[in-house]
C-alpha positions in Angstrom: 170.0 -117.5 44.4 171.9 -117.4 47.6 169.2 -115.3 49.3 166.5 -117.7 48.1 168.5 -120.7 49.4 168.8 -119.1 52.8 165.1 -118.4 52.7 164.3 -122.0 52.0 166.6 -123.3 54.8 164.9 -121.0 57.2 161.5 -122.1 55.9 162.1 -125.8 56.4 163.8 -125.2 59.8 160.7 -123.6 61.3 159.1 -127.0 62.1 161.6 -128.5 64.5 162.3 -125.3 66.3 159.1 -125.5 68.4 157.1 -128.5 69.4 153.3 -128.1 69.2 152.3 -131.7 70.1 152.6 -132.8 66.5 154.7 -135.9 66.8 152.5 -138.0 64.6 153.7 -138.5 61.1 152.1 -136.6 58.2 152.9 -138.0 54.8 152.5 -135.9 51.6 152.7 -137.6 48.3 152.5 -135.2 45.4 153.8 -132.9 42.7 156.9 -130.7 42.6 156.8 -127.9 40.1 159.0 -125.0 39.0 156.4 -122.1 38.9 156.8 -119.3 36.4 154.5 -116.4 37.3 153.6 -113.7 34.9 152.1 -110.6 36.4 149.3 -108.7 34.5 146.9 -105.9 35.3 143.9 -108.2 34.7 143.3 -111.7 33.3 142.8 -111.8 29.5 139.5 -112.7 28.0 139.3 -115.6 25.5 141.2 -114.6 22.3 142.7 -111.5 24.0 146.4 -110.6 24.4 147.5 -108.5 27.4 150.9 -107.1 28.2 152.8 -108.6 31.2 154.3 -106.4 33.9 156.8 -108.8 35.3 157.9 -112.4 35.5 159.2 -114.4 38.5 160.1 -118.0 39.3 159.9 -120.2 42.4 159.3 -123.8 43.5 155.7 -125.0 43.8 153.3 -127.7 43.0 150.4 -128.8 45.2 152.4 -131.6 46.8 155.5 -129.5 47.7 153.3 -126.6 48.8 151.4 -128.8 51.2 154.5 -130.5 52.5 156.3 -127.3 53.3 153.1 -125.8 54.7 152.8 -128.7 57.1 156.4 -128.1 58.2 155.8 -124.4 58.8 152.7 -125.2 60.7 154.7 -127.1 63.3 154.7 -130.7 62.3 157.7 -132.5 63.9 158.6 -134.5 60.9 156.9 -134.4 57.5 157.5 -137.2 55.0 157.3 -135.9 51.5 157.5 -138.1 48.4 157.9 -136.5 45.0 159.8 -136.4 41.7 161.8 -133.9 39.6 163.6 -134.2 36.3 167.3 -134.2 35.8 167.3 -130.6 34.5 168.2 -127.1 35.6 164.8 -126.6 37.3 165.1 -129.9 39.2 168.6 -129.2 40.4 167.7 -125.7 41.6 164.7 -127.0 43.6 166.9 -129.7 45.2 169.6 -127.2 46.0 167.2 -124.9 47.7 165.3 -127.5 49.7 168.2 -129.6 50.8 167.7 -133.1 52.3 164.4 -132.4 54.2 162.2 -134.1 51.6 162.5 -137.4 49.7 162.5 -136.1 46.2 163.9 -138.4 43.5 165.6 -137.2 40.3 164.3 -139.0 37.2 166.6 -139.1 34.1 165.3 -138.1 30.6 162.2 -136.4 32.1 161.7 -132.7 32.6 160.7 -131.2 36.0 157.0 -130.3 36.2 156.2 -126.7 35.4 153.5 -124.4 36.6 152.6 -121.6 34.2 150.8 -119.0 36.3 149.2 -115.7 35.1 148.5 -113.5 38.1 146.2 -110.4 38.0 146.4 -107.4 40.3 143.3 -108.5 42.1 144.9 -111.8 43.1 143.0 -114.0 40.6 145.0 -116.5 38.6 145.0 -118.7 35.6 147.2 -121.8 35.9 148.5 -124.3 33.4 150.6 -127.3 34.5 153.1 -129.2 32.5 153.3 -132.5 34.4 156.8 -133.8 33.5 158.3 -135.9 36.2 155.1 -135.6 38.3 153.4 -138.0 35.8 156.4 -139.8 34.1 158.6 -140.4 37.1 156.9 -143.1 39.1 158.2 -146.3 37.5 159.7 -147.2 41.0 157.8 -146.7 44.2 159.1 -145.9 47.7 158.9 -148.5 50.4 157.4 -147.0 53.6 157.1 -148.8 56.9 156.5 -145.8 59.2 153.1 -145.3 60.8 151.1 -142.6 59.1 148.6 -140.4 60.9 147.4 -138.2 58.1 148.1 -138.6 54.4 147.7 -135.8 51.9 147.3 -136.7 48.2 146.6 -134.6 45.1 145.6 -135.3 41.5 148.8 -133.7 39.9 150.3 -137.2 40.0 149.0 -140.5 38.5 145.9 -141.9 40.1 147.6 -145.3 40.5 150.4 -143.7 42.5 147.9 -142.2 44.9 146.2 -145.6 45.2 149.5 -147.3 45.9 150.5 -145.0 48.8 147.0 -144.9 50.3 146.9 -148.7 50.5 150.6 -149.0 51.6 150.4 -146.4 54.3 146.8 -147.1 55.5 146.6 -143.7 57.3 144.2 -142.9 60.1 142.9 -140.0 57.9 143.5 -139.6 54.2 142.7 -136.3 52.4 142.6 -136.3 48.6 142.9 -132.8 47.0 140.7 -132.9 43.9 142.7 -130.2 42.2 145.0 -131.1 39.4 142.8 -133.3 37.2 139.1 -133.2 36.6 139.3 -135.4 33.4 138.8 -138.7 35.2 136.1 -139.8 37.7 137.2 -140.8 41.2 138.4 -144.4 41.1 136.9 -147.2 43.2 139.8 -147.3 45.6 139.0 -143.8 46.8 135.8 -144.9 48.5 137.8 -147.5 50.5 140.9 -145.5 51.5 140.0 -141.8 51.3 138.3 -140.3 54.3 138.0 -136.7 53.0 138.0 -135.3 49.5 138.9 -131.6 49.1 137.5 -129.8 46.1 136.9 -126.1 45.4 133.4 -125.1 44.4 134.0 -125.6 40.6 135.5 -129.0 41.2 132.6 -130.0 43.3 130.2 -129.0 40.6 132.1 -131.2 38.1 132.2 -134.1 40.5 128.4 -133.8 41.1 127.7 -133.3 37.4 126.0 -130.0 38.2 126.4 -126.9 36.0 125.6 -124.8 39.1 124.2 -125.1 42.6 120.9 -123.2 43.1 121.7 -122.6 46.8 123.5 -123.9 49.9 121.2 -126.8 50.6 121.4 -128.0 47.0 125.2 -127.9 47.2 125.3 -129.8 50.5 122.9 -132.5 49.3 124.9 -133.0 46.1 128.1 -133.2 48.1 126.7 -135.8 50.4 125.5 -137.9 47.4 129.2 -138.5 46.6 129.2 -140.8 49.6 132.5 -139.8 51.3 132.8 -139.5 55.1 133.8 -135.8 54.6 134.0 -133.2 51.9 136.3 -130.3 52.7 135.1 -127.5 50.4 136.7 -124.2 49.7 134.7 -121.3 48.3 137.3 -118.5 48.2 136.0 -115.3 49.8 132.7 -117.1 50.6 134.5 -119.3 53.1 134.6 -123.0 53.4 132.6 -126.0 54.5 133.2 -129.4 56.0 130.3 -131.6 54.9 129.9 -134.9 56.7 127.2 -137.5 56.6 125.7 -136.2 59.8 127.3 -132.8 60.2 127.8 -129.6 58.2 130.3 -127.0 59.4 130.4 -123.6 57.7 133.5 -121.5 58.1 133.5 -117.8 57.2 136.6 -116.4 55.4 138.8 -114.2 57.6 138.8 -110.5 56.5 141.8 -109.5 54.5 142.8 -106.0 53.6 144.2 -106.9 50.1 144.4 -110.1 48.1 147.9 -110.3 46.5 148.0 -113.8 45.1 145.6 -116.8 45.5 148.0 -119.4 44.1 149.0 -121.2 47.3 145.9 -120.5 49.5 144.2 -123.8 48.9 147.3 -125.7 49.7 147.9 -123.8 52.9 144.3 -124.4 53.9 144.4 -128.1 53.3 147.7 -128.6 55.0 146.5 -126.6 58.0 143.4 -128.7 58.3 145.5 -131.9 58.1 148.0 -130.7 60.8 145.1 -130.0 63.2 143.5 -133.3 62.6 146.9 -135.0 63.3 147.5 -132.8 66.4 144.1 -133.3 68.0 143.9 -137.0 67.2 140.2 -137.4 66.6 137.3 -136.4 64.3 134.6 -135.2 66.7 132.6 -132.1 66.0 134.7 -129.8 68.2 138.0 -131.0 66.7 136.7 -130.6 63.1 135.4 -127.1 63.8 138.7 -126.2 65.3 140.6 -127.6 62.4 138.4 -125.8 59.9 138.9 -122.5 61.8 142.7 -122.9 61.8 142.7 -123.8 58.1 140.7 -120.7 57.3 143.4 -118.6 59.0 146.2 -120.2 57.1 144.3 -119.8 53.8 143.6 -116.1 54.5 147.3 -115.4 55.3 148.5 -117.2 52.2 146.7 -114.7 49.8 148.6 -111.7 51.3 152.0 -112.5 49.6 153.0 -113.3 46.1 154.2 -116.8 45.2 152.9 -120.2 46.4 155.7 -121.2 48.8 156.7 -117.7 50.0 153.1 -117.1 51.0 152.8 -120.2 53.3 152.2 -119.1 56.9 153.7 -120.4 60.2 151.6 -121.6 63.1 152.4 -118.5 65.1 151.1 -116.3 62.3 147.9 -118.3 62.1 147.3 -118.2 65.8 148.1 -114.4 65.9 145.4 -113.8 63.2 142.9 -115.9 65.3 143.8 -113.9 68.4 143.7 -110.5 66.6 140.2 -111.3 65.3 139.2 -112.1 68.9 138.1 -115.6 68.1 135.5 -114.4 65.7 134.9 -116.0 62.3 134.5 -119.5 63.8 132.9 -122.4 62.1 129.2 -122.9 62.6 127.3 -126.2 62.7 124.5 -125.6 60.3 122.6 -128.6 61.6 120.8 -129.1 58.3 119.4 -132.5 59.3 115.7 -131.7 59.4 113.5 -132.8 62.2 110.0 -133.7 61.5 108.8 -132.2 64.8 110.0 -128.7 63.8 108.3 -126.2 66.1 107.9 -122.9 64.4 108.6 -119.5 66.1 106.9 -116.3 65.2 107.4 -112.7 64.4 104.9 -109.9 63.7 105.0 -106.7 61.7 106.6 -104.1 63.9 104.9 -101.1 62.2 101.6 -102.6 63.3 102.4 -101.6 66.8 101.6 -98.0 65.7 98.0 -98.9 65.4 95.4 -97.9 68.1 97.5 -95.1 69.7 94.6 -94.6 72.0 95.8 -97.8 73.8 99.1 -96.2 74.7 100.8 -92.8 75.1 101.9 -92.1 71.5 104.0 -89.1 72.5 106.2 -91.2 74.7 106.1 -94.4 72.7 106.1 -93.6 69.0 109.6 -95.1 68.2 111.3 -98.4 67.5 112.1 -99.2 71.1 108.6 -98.6 72.2 107.2 -100.8 69.4 109.6 -103.6 70.5 108.4 -103.3 74.1 104.8 -103.5 72.8 105.6 -106.6 70.8 107.1 -108.2 73.9 103.5 -108.3 75.3 102.4 -110.8 72.6 102.3 -114.3 74.0 104.4 -116.8 72.0 106.3 -114.1 70.0 110.1 -114.9 69.7 111.4 -112.7 66.8 111.3 -109.1 65.7 111.9 -108.3 62.0 113.1 -104.8 61.5 112.8 -102.5 58.5 116.0 -100.9 57.3 116.8 -98.0 57.4 113.4 -96.8 58.8 113.5 -98.5 62.2 117.1 -97.4 62.7 116.5 -93.7 62.2 115.1 -93.1 65.8 117.2 -95.8 67.5 120.7 -97.0 67.1 121.7 -100.7 66.5 123.1 -100.7 70.1 119.8 -99.5 71.5 117.8 -101.9 69.5 120.0 -104.8 70.5 119.6 -103.8 74.2 115.8 -103.5 73.8 115.6 -107.0 72.2 117.7 -108.5 75.0 115.8 -106.8 77.7 112.5 -108.0 76.3 113.8 -111.6 75.6 113.3 -111.2 71.9 115.6 -112.0 68.9 116.1 -110.3 65.6 114.6 -112.5 62.9 115.6 -110.6 59.8 116.4 -107.2 58.4 114.0 -106.1 55.8 115.0 -103.5 53.1 112.7 -100.6 52.5 114.3 -98.3 49.9 113.5 -94.6 50.6 111.3 -93.2 47.8 113.0 -89.8 47.7 116.2 -91.5 46.4 115.0 -94.6 44.7 111.5 -93.8 43.4 112.7 -94.4 39.8 114.3 -97.7 40.7 116.8 -99.0 43.2 118.6 -102.2 42.2 117.4 -101.6 38.6 117.8 -97.9 38.3 119.2 -96.8 34.9 121.7 -94.6 36.7 124.7 -96.7 37.7 125.5 -94.4 40.6 122.0 -94.8 42.1 122.1 -98.5 41.6 125.4 -98.7 43.4 123.9 -96.6 46.2 121.0 -99.0 46.5 123.4 -102.0 46.6 125.4 -100.3 49.3 122.3 -99.7 51.3 121.7 -103.4 51.3 125.3 -104.0 52.5 124.6 -101.5 55.4 121.6 -103.6 56.3 123.8 -106.6 56.3 126.1 -105.0 58.9 123.0 -104.3 61.0 121.9 -107.9 60.6 125.3 -109.2 61.8 125.3 -106.8 64.7 121.9 -108.0 65.8 122.9 -111.6 65.3 120.7 -112.6 62.5 121.8 -114.1 59.2 118.9 -113.1 57.0 118.4 -109.9 54.9 115.1 -109.7 53.0 115.0 -107.4 50.0 111.6 -106.0 48.9 112.5 -103.9 45.8 109.3 -101.9 45.9 110.5 -99.4 43.2 112.1 -101.9 40.8 109.7 -102.1 37.9 107.6 -99.8 35.8 104.1 -98.3 35.4 103.6 -98.4 31.6 104.4 -101.1 29.0 107.1 -100.1 26.6 108.6 -97.7 29.1 111.6 -99.9 30.0 114.1 -102.2 28.3 113.0 -105.6 29.8 116.3 -107.3 29.0 118.3 -104.5 30.7 115.9 -104.6 33.7 116.5 -108.3 34.2 120.3 -108.0 33.8 120.5 -105.2 36.3 118.4 -107.3 38.8 120.7 -110.3 38.4 123.9 -108.3 38.6 122.7 -106.4 41.7 121.9 -109.6 43.6 125.2 -111.2 42.6 127.1 -108.2 43.9 125.1 -108.2 47.2 125.5 -112.0 47.7 129.2 -111.8 47.0 129.7 -108.9 49.4 127.7 -110.7 52.2 128.6 -114.3 51.9 127.7 -115.2 55.5 124.2 -113.9 55.2 121.1 -115.2 53.4 119.8 -112.7 50.9 116.2 -113.4 50.0 114.0 -111.6 47.5 110.4 -110.8 48.5 108.6 -110.6 45.2 105.3 -108.9 44.5 103.3 -108.5 41.2 102.0 -105.0 41.6 101.7 -102.1 44.0 100.7 -98.4 43.9 104.5 -97.7 43.9 105.2 -99.9 41.0 102.4 -101.3 38.7 104.6 -103.9 37.1 107.4 -105.4 39.3 110.6 -106.6 37.7 110.1 -109.9 39.5 106.3 -110.4 39.7 105.8 -114.1 40.4 107.2 -117.2 41.9 108.3 -118.5 38.5 110.1 -115.3 37.7 111.8 -115.4 41.2 113.0 -119.0 40.7 114.3 -118.0 37.2 116.1 -115.1 38.9 117.7 -117.5 41.4 118.9 -119.7 38.5 120.7 -116.7 36.9 122.0 -115.2 40.1 123.8 -118.5 40.9 124.7 -117.8 44.5 124.3 -120.3 47.3 123.2 -117.6 49.8 120.4 -116.3 47.6 116.8 -117.4 48.3 113.2 -116.3 48.3 110.8 -114.9 51.0 107.2 -115.7 50.0 104.3 -113.5 51.2 100.8 -115.1 51.1 99.1 -111.8 50.1 101.6 -111.2 47.3 100.9 -114.7 45.9 97.2 -114.0 46.0 97.8 -110.7 44.2 99.7 -112.6 41.5 96.9 -115.1 41.0 98.9 -117.8 42.6 98.1 -120.4 45.2 100.5 -119.5 48.0 101.1 -123.2 48.9 102.0 -124.0 45.3 104.5 -121.1 45.2 106.1 -122.2 48.4 106.3 -125.8 47.2 108.1 -124.6 44.0 110.6 -122.5 46.0 111.2 -125.3 48.5 111.7 -127.9 45.8 114.6 -125.7 44.6 115.9 -125.2 48.1 115.1 -121.5 47.9 112.5 -121.0 50.6 114.1 -118.8 53.2 111.3 -116.8 54.6 107.5 -117.0 54.9 105.1 -114.1 55.5 101.5 -114.9 56.6 98.4 -112.8 56.2 95.1 -113.0 54.2 93.2 -110.9 51.6 89.5 -110.5 51.5 89.3 -110.0 47.7 91.6 -109.9 44.7 93.5 -106.7 44.1 93.3 -105.4 47.7 96.2 -105.6 50.1 94.2 -106.1 53.3 96.8 -107.8 55.5 94.1 -109.6 57.5 94.5 -112.4 60.0 96.0 -115.5 58.5 93.3 -118.0 57.4 90.4 -115.6 58.1 89.2 -115.5 54.5 91.0 -118.2 52.6 90.8 -121.1 55.1 91.5 -123.9 52.6 94.5 -122.0 51.2 95.8 -121.5 54.8 95.6 -125.2 55.5 97.4 -125.9 52.2 100.2 -123.5 53.2 100.9 -125.1 56.6 100.7 -128.6 55.0 103.3 -127.7 52.4 105.6 -126.0 55.0 105.6 -129.1 57.2 106.1 -131.4 54.2 109.1 -129.2 53.1 110.5 -129.2 56.6 110.6 -125.4 56.6 112.8 -124.4 59.5 112.6 -120.6 59.5 110.3 -118.5 61.6 106.8 -117.4 60.5 106.2 -113.6 60.1 102.8 -112.1 60.2 102.6 -109.2 57.7 99.3 -107.9 58.7 97.7 -104.5 59.0 95.4 -104.1 62.0 93.9 -100.7 61.5 91.0 -100.8 64.0 92.1 -103.7 66.1 94.5 -103.9 69.1 97.7 -104.9 67.3 98.9 -107.0 70.3 95.7 -108.9 70.5 95.7 -109.3 66.7 99.2 -110.8 66.7 98.2 -113.1 69.5 95.2 -114.3 67.5 97.5 -114.9 64.4 99.8 -117.2 66.5 96.8 -119.1 68.0 95.3 -119.4 64.5 98.4 -121.0 63.1 98.7 -123.4 66.0 95.1 -124.4 65.7 95.2 -125.0 61.9 98.5 -126.8 62.3 97.1 -129.1 64.9 94.4 -130.1 62.4 96.5 -130.4 59.3 99.1 -132.6 61.0 96.6 -134.9 62.7 97.2 -138.6 62.0 93.6 -139.2 60.8 93.5 -136.0 58.7 96.8 -136.8 57.0 95.7 -140.3 56.2 92.5 -139.1 54.6 94.2 -136.2 52.9 96.7 -138.6 51.3 93.9 -140.6 49.8 92.2 -137.4 48.5 95.4 -136.2 46.9 96.3 -139.5 45.4 92.9 -139.5 43.5 92.7 -135.7 42.9 89.3 -136.1 44.6 88.2 -132.5 45.4 84.8 -133.4 46.8 86.3 -135.9 49.2 88.7 -133.2 50.3 86.0 -130.6 50.9 84.0 -133.1 52.9 87.2 -133.8 54.9 87.9 -130.2 55.6 84.5 -128.8 56.3 82.4 -131.7 57.5 84.6 -134.5 58.9 85.7 -133.2 62.2 
């Protein structure tokens, strides 16, 4: 007990020792708990009993955690308001904290208790007995001090939060949604709360969504709550600050081992609050800096056991930021779509092998030479690379240098599973070791993507399926597909992982995911915000689909992450012809849908020039899109098209397209 008291004295003393420009008052009104942590190997399933390894006790509660975190992060004066009962736990908490915080003792009420079950992987189950946190607020504190930032949580009565929000009238008020999801947010929140701070599950409850299909769905749902800011934590997937006209995405800092997640959210929110107070405004740069600092605090908090003992100091947070060389900064996603989106283009790199008579094949039959050849294509901005094939003759460093030299960018990394290893299936292979090897190959592709500064990995599972009916367990095939993509998305949270589906191929007669509908159903089951779809025009035609309809379906679910353009001369042949050369009406439909959906990715030409100059063919593809786009976006055309579609008038449409110039 003596050692613990000395620890707490040192903990509280950290704040006044150094001055960080934090003279503005931060108020924390919230809960005080005595946490009892039981350590287990893994969390029990429903109805299961597991044996505990150890038990420990320490002070905690969201309010106290955030108050102490603010002190440790350098605030020169934190005002904390809380309640404990007149019992052994309350006395011990007061003895250890001293007089730093304004904690009142309430007679005939027990101190709040946090019952925590902690697994070896750092995951927790928590149950809170409110005690004085709910039953100790018959009298309220009178506060006349100026408040810069106010931190509130839902482990105390809602009317108490309302009282102090109105009384203190802070410049910036943050409401931690954790603690109670039983009640909707009261009307006072919209007037006095500037920022709500849920985790992903809590946001789903607030938005009345069982799940978010992807990142854009999540952001739109959050904005619909109509708060100035939503500070969202997603664990190892990082965090977001979602405003009315800004979205900042903050990656999680890499941590060697997660010990205990109990206090990480409190450290994160307190760190964000301290930076907002220190910097004194809410412009984009300040918000991004605050989010970055908060991520460092949250990351450090999971490396120690116990809520309060894990709370980091400002020096520790700054050291982590320095040690990671300023990486892992927040990015402005800029999701506000612009109607005048100008698309950029990429073209199939392997097409550059065609017509070797036009270049010296002996000297130029490699990835770097093909990049140099693509650099000759007017209007080309991106290069999409196949993994691992395009990295077998050239290193990531060499490819990056070649892209830079030729003023090109990497658009995406596209998986091509080697047949010798994965011919019987990759992500759905019945052998678990081979499935794991396929998954790990995708993770390697993700590393290449990050090194080449793209955030998109496209997975074409060309061997995931079967040739003969009755030869596979369809239920198992689906489950393996779902689980593989869940694993990949979780391991690469900063990247978009998109599936390129196809109905049939000489390598796989029946694909596991053969259609747009099946792909959307897969996304529903994968349940990851960084999962999406890449839609290939030719693959849609092979599936008997109208490509524009498939793209509209994906876009309506916020799943459309990639588009590959080409054309087929007849059903069942993978011609890879110039876009719009055979199916002109369908090509116009595709561009019309993409503009209407505000698609903001690049357009990739997945074509196969066998006899044509591949550079001239790619140039023609770009000019073809621009020509068709000019027509389908013309004011007169759009006006007439709208009338045709409103009446489902096919003849009027055909006259418009083919005869009314």
